[in-house]
N, C-alpha and C positions, 0 to 999 in steps of 0.2 A: 653744394644745394639750398638755393635759398627758403627763409620760410614760409613762405607763402607758396613754394614748392610741393614743401612737407605738409602745409596742411591738406595743401589739395589730394598729394595722394594717400595722406590717413584718410582723408573722405572719400574719396573714389573705394580706396582698401576695405570702410566699414559698410559703402552701400553693397559692393558687391558679393563679403559674406554672407550679411543679410539677406541677400536676394537667394544667395544659394543654401543658407541656412532652411529658409522659409519653405522654397523649392525642393530638399531633402524632406524636412516634415509634411509639406501635404502631400511629397511621394509615401512615406508610410502609413498617415494617417488612412492613405487611399486602400493602401492594402489591408489594413487591421480587417474588415468583413471579410475576404477572403482569406487570410490567417488563421481567423479562428472561429472559422467556418461560422457564422453569423446565423444564417439561414436553421442552425439546429438547436439553436438558444431557443432550448421550449419553457414554457412554463416548469416542468419537473426538473431542468437543471437549474434554473432561479431557483427552487423549494429546496433543491440537493444546497444549493450556494450557504442558503440560511438554515438550513440545519449545519453545517460547516462553521457555519460563524454561531449561532448558536450553545453549539458544545464546545467555542474554543477550542477546535481540533489546530488550528494555528499555534494555538500556546506550543505543540509538539512538532508537528508536522511544518514542511516548507511546501509550499506549488508557487510554482510559475518564481521563483526567488524569492516569493515573501514569507514569513515564517521565520519561527524558529528552529534550528539545529540540533534537538534532543533525538528525534525519531528519523526516521527514514523521509525522505524527498518522497512527494507523491505528485507532483506533476505528471508522470507517464504510467503510474501504479496499475490506471485500467487497462495499458498497453502489455505490461509485461508481469501481469497478474493472471487478470481476465473476472467477468461477473462473478462467477461463481466461485471464485475465492472470497473474491470482495462479500460476497454476500454471508457466506461462510465465517468469516474474521470479523464482520462489522455485529454482528447477530453475538461471537461469543467469540472474542478476542484473545489472544493467549500471550504470556510473556509479560513484559511491565507496561503494558497498552490496560486502560482502566476499561471494565464495560461499562458503557455510556447507559444502555438499559434502553438500546434504541428502537422505534414501533418498526414493523414491517418495510409501511409508507415511509418512514426516514431513510432506513436501509436502500430500497429502492431509487430515491430522491438523490441519494450521495450517492448511491453508482452512476446515476445519470449524471452527475455534476461532473463526478471525479472522470467518468468516458469523454464527455465533451473536452475538457483539462486536457485530456490525453492527447488531442485530435488538433491541438492549438499549436500549429508552425514554430515553434521556437528556435529553430537554427541550430535541433538536435542537443539542446540543452535542457536537463542535464547532460554531460556525458556518460554514456553506460560506464559502469568499471573496468579498471583493466583488464583485460583477457578474456571478460564476459562476452558469450556468444548472442546476434541478436534473436528475439522472436519476434516472430509473422504477429503482425499488430492484433489485442484485440484473441491473444491465444496465452494461454498459460504453460510453463513450460511443463514437463510429464513430471517433476519432483514437486512442484507448487498444488499442480493440479491433484498429486495424489496427495497432499498434506490436508486439502480442502478438503478430499473422500474420511482421511482420517477423522478431522475435526467432526464433519456429521456421525460417523461411528461411534465417536466420543460421546457423543450426547445419545445418540437412538441406545447403545449396547449400555446405557445406567452407568457408566464411570462416574458420573457428576456424581450420583448420588454419596461415593466415600472420596472420592480423590476434588471436588470441589467442581464448581462450573467454569472455572477458568485454570483449572490443574492447581489450586493456589493449597490443594490438602485441607486435611478435616482435622478433627480429635479421631475417627474411624481408619483413614488411609494416610500418610505421607504426601507430603508438597511433588509434585512430578515437575516444579519448573529447575531445567536445570539440568534436568535427569540424563538429557542424551551426552549432555559434558563427565557424567560418571559413570555410565556403562553405554559400549559398545553395540551394533547394529545387532550386531548376533545374537547377545545377551538379551537387549532386549526382546527379540523375536522368539528366543525359547524361554521370557519370563510368558510372554504374553501365548506361547501356544500352549504349556499350565505349567503355573505357578511350583506347581508339588514337585514338579522334579526338580526344578532348578534349588527350590528350597523347601525340603518335606516338612508339612505341618505349617504350610504359606497359611493366611487367613485368604489371601486372595481367591477366588472361585475361578476354574475354569470356567470361560465363557467361549469354548468350544470354538471358536476363530477359524477360520478358514485361512490359506494362506496369503490370499489376497487382503483380506480382512487384517492380518498380522503386519503388512507389507506398509496397509496406508496407516494404520494407526502408530506405527512407528516414525513414520515421516512427517505425522501431526506432533508427534513427541517432539521431535528435533527443531520443533518451532515454538517452543515451549521454553526460551531463556528470560 
């Protein structure tokens, strides 16, 4: 093949692939409004994005493939956890997540932002863990919902007065971080039912909890890692 033929082949090839690339790019950009549910991009969602940036959430979490990997990916968290869990968690998180002292408005804005992000068509990314059971969008799993109820009870029953707002412990009572790794569900349930029965002379009072309240609190304690 002559140099002229090779040059012509090269030029034609570049033109064909350039046109194909531009066409695919235009097609992708044309799908963005629908795939991102642009019509749901409200002022509150924008405020939530600003709160996300203001509190440097991206330093630990990943969202839409952008961020750190120190903490869980939150791209679909609003679908898998639900607003009720997020509202409780953002106000008083457990485990290693610091309490950002968010205002009620910031919490609602962040929930709106995470809700909008969770509905973006990401071609099923990130993938669900192997063996995970898919959840109905917007519906928290029973265990997650129970843990959220337990987190609310932890506040309303005054547990924070001795164990700290995040279960980190105080001079009055021990830390509850990692308590579920030390004691099984049966032990924790018996302890919450009546501490003095499990340990005579225990300083923790009997809170008169119902069985449902005990189960919710145990579920919450299992999130304090």
